N, C-alpha and C positions, 0 to 999 in steps of 0.2 A: 647910101654909103657903105663901104665893105666893113667898117668896124661895127656898124650897127647890125649888120648881119652875121658878125661873128667871124669873119673872114681875115686871113692874114694880109697885111699890106706891106709891099717891099719898099722900104724908105730910101734906099739908094739903088735904083734900078739899073744903073750903068756899072755897079760894083758887085763883084763875086770873087770868092777865093776858093780854090781847090784845097780842100783840108786833107786829102790824101785818102789812104784806106781808112775804113771803119771797122772797128772791132767790138764785138759784143762779148762780155764776159759774164758767166753765170756759174754758180758753185757746182752743179752736178746736173747730168742728164736724168739721173734716177729720181723719180717721183717729181719731175717738173710740171709746175702748174700748166694747165692747158693754156691759159691766156698768155703765158711766157713763151711757149711754143709758136702759138699764132703770131706773136709779135716778131719772134725770130724769123720765122717763114716770110712774113710780110717785108721785113728789111732786107733780107736775102733776095727776095723777088724784085722789090723795087729798085736795088742797086745793081742787079744782075745785068740790066739792059743799058747801063751807062758806060 
């Protein structure tokens, strides 16, 4: 079962919503933690192709 493997399960497979644009807000580019930069790059890349 997907939940036993720790996977997400879509509860309403025939329903979805377009939430519109996604925005990421962060306080400053100066001294940004590496994990924050990696996350931002991941999100930008993931949604660039959609």
